[in-house]
N, C-alpha and C positions, 0 to 999 in steps of 0.2 A: 800723467794720466791723473785726471781729477778723482781725489778721494771721495768716495762715497759717504754720504750724510748717515752719521750714527743715528739709530731710532733708540726713541727713549721706552725701554720695557716696563709693563708694569709690574711692582713688586709681586714677588710670588705669595700665594695665600697658603699659610700654613692650615693644613686638615686637620679639624677637630673631632672629626666624627667618630662615636663611641669612646671619646674620652670623657671622665667624671670630675665634676668641680662642685665640691660640696654635696648637696642632694642633686644636683642637675646630672642630666645625661645627654651628651651632645648627639642630636639625631641627624640633622643634615645642615647642609649650608643654607642659609636663609635669602639674604639680601644684603646690598650695600646701603647704607644709610647716607645722610648728609655727612660731608666731611670725610665720605670715602672709607666709612668705617665699617667694618663687616659684622653682620648679625648671624647668628646660628640659632636654628629651631632646636630648643632642649625641652626633655621632659624632666619634671620633678618627680622625686620618689611618690609624692602623693597622687601623681598621676597626671597634674597640669602641665600644660604644652604652652611654650612662649619664646617668640624670639627674643635671644639676650646679645649683646655687644660682645665681640670677641674680648675685647679690653676689660671688660667687667667680670669676665671668666677667670682670665689671666692673673688679675691682680687681687681677686677674691672680694672684690665688691657684690658680686652676686652670686650667693650661695645656694639659693632655693627661690620659689614660687614667692609671693606677698603673704598668702595665707599661711605658708610654714612659717615665714620670718615673723610674723604678727605674732603667732603661738608661741614662737621660742621666746620672745621678750615681753609676752604678755601685756602687750599695748595696743591689741587688735580692738577696735571700735571706742576708742578714747578719743576726746575731742581734738587731740594734738594729731592722732593717726587719721582721721577723718579731713582735718584740713590738709595736710601732706597728701592725701590721696587725691582730695579734689584738685588742689594746684595743679598736679602733674596730670590729671584727667583732662582738665581745660588748656593745659600747654602742649598736650602731647596726643590727644585722641580727638581726631576730626570728627567723629561722632558724638562728641561732648556737647552738649546743649549751648555752652558759653564758649566753645572753639575760635568762633568768628571774633571773638572779643580779647581774646590771649594768644593763642599758638597762631592763628592767622595773621595777627596783627606781629609776629615775629618774638613774643613774648616766649622765653625760655626758662628752663629750670637748672639751675647750675649743675654741674655732674657729681658735686659731693652729694648734693640732696637726692641724689638716686637710692641713696640708702636712708631708712626711716630714723637707725640710730643716728646718723649724723644731724640729719635735721632736728632732732629733739635735743642732742648736745649743743647746736648752735643757737637755737630759740628759746630752750628752755619750756616748762610747762605752761599754759595758757594762765594769765593771770587771774581771769575771772570769765565768767560765762557772757560777759558783754565787749570781750575782745576778741578779735579775728585778726588774721595776719594781714598785713599792708605794705604794699612795695612803695617805699620813700620816692623812688622814681617810676612814674606811672609807665614809661616808657622802657624802664630796665627789666632785668630777669629777677626770678625768685632766686635770692642767693643770700648769705648771710650778712653781707654788708648791704644790702638795698632791702631788707625786710625788717619788721618790727612787729609786735603785738599792740594792737590800737584798738579804741573804743570808735562804735559807729559815728558820733561826733568829729573826732579825729580823721576818720576815713573820710567823711563827708567833705572835709575842707582841702582833701588831697585829691579828688576826683579831676580827671584829665577835662571833664565837663564843666566844672564848676565856675560859677559867674563871679567874677572879682568887681569889686566897686571901689573905687579911688575917692576919698573926700578928704579936706584939709592937709593933703599930702601923704597920707596914709593910705596903703591897699590890703583889702582884706577881702576875703571872700564872704558869701553871703551869711553864712552860718557863724563865722568869727564876728560880724558887725550885730548879729542879733543877740550873741552872746554878752558882747561889750556895753551894747546900747540897753540889754534887759527889755528888747522888744522880742515878741514873737516871731519866729522865722518866716511863718506863712502870712504873717501881718505884712514883712517887709517885702516878700516875694509879690503880694498881692499890690502893694503900692506899685510897685514897678512895672506889674502887668497892666495896672490902668493908666500908665502913661506918667506917672510921677518921675520927676528930675531924682537923680542920684542925692543932690542934696535935699530936696525935699523929703525923700522917703526915711532918710537916715536923720534928719534934723527935726521931722514933726513928732512932737510926745504923743503917747497912745492917749485916748482921750476917756476910754473906757477902763475903768476902775471899779471892781465889785458892781458894774452898772448902775453906779450913782451918777447922775448928770445933774449940772446946773446950769440954770438960764433966768437971768434976769434977777439974780441973788437969789433964786428959790432952787432947792436940791431935793430932788427925787430918785427913786430907783427906776429903771428902765421899763418895768412892769408898770408902773403907775402912770408913767408920761405915755405909753400906749394906751392906757385905758383914757387918759384925758384928752390926748389928740385924735384919737381913734384912728391913728396908724399901728399897723400890726407891729407886734413886739420883733417878730422877725426880720421886718422889713427896716425897723429902726436900727436894729443890731448889724444888719448887712450895710446899711449907710455907714456906719460909725466904722466899721471894718475896711470899708472903701477909702476911708480918710476924710470923710465929710466933718465938718465942725459941728459940735453940739447945736448951734443956732440952727444952721441950714438942716441938720437932721430932724430936729423938733420943730421947726415952721414950712418946709417944703410940703406942700399937700400931694397926696397919693393921685397920679392920674387916672381918671375912671376908664374903663374900658367901654368904646361904644361897641353896641351889639347891633 
């Protein structure tokens, strides 16, 4: 007689209803989240209700709602707390305006950072108002190993949409080239948009310095050249920003508009 196939039974769930964990009181079972983790609906002593992971209740990571936790350590509404709350929102809340760029892409927050205290311990205080949190690997999680405080310029160089340019065997993002060459970022970007080659965009020096232009051995400010040539000041400036030479800028007549 053939042996009957053994059926794999699901692990028995421990009922936490009515139990207290810190300021939480468990009301009822809520749901099974990703990774087959059970969540229980809990009520904080302040009256707030929220589904909480069973593991977080048992190991003491979750002892109360966020508002009570923030009041406890006095860090609510600090820059560090706002950064922490924001990164959790865009990764975990489908109603967050930036969820499609984070949670929907699979970007997660590590378990340790479910606690603000752990986040603050790992990251430290924000160095300045110009710093915000940055993930080193744009496809990686928010975790101590993958995050740093960085300025806007540093973060711009680390965007997944950043444009990389290679010249002379060196590859840098557009912002890094602009800094290295002391050329305005928008000037470089404008050159590329106007169809300049990478080499031409990077190696062509900026010809406008204090709006003084030299032609045929004569140097005048841009405003004076505008008066003498009869070409609008703004038109001259636009030509130079688009990479025109000084000679072409000052000698090319303005096309008349036929009526």
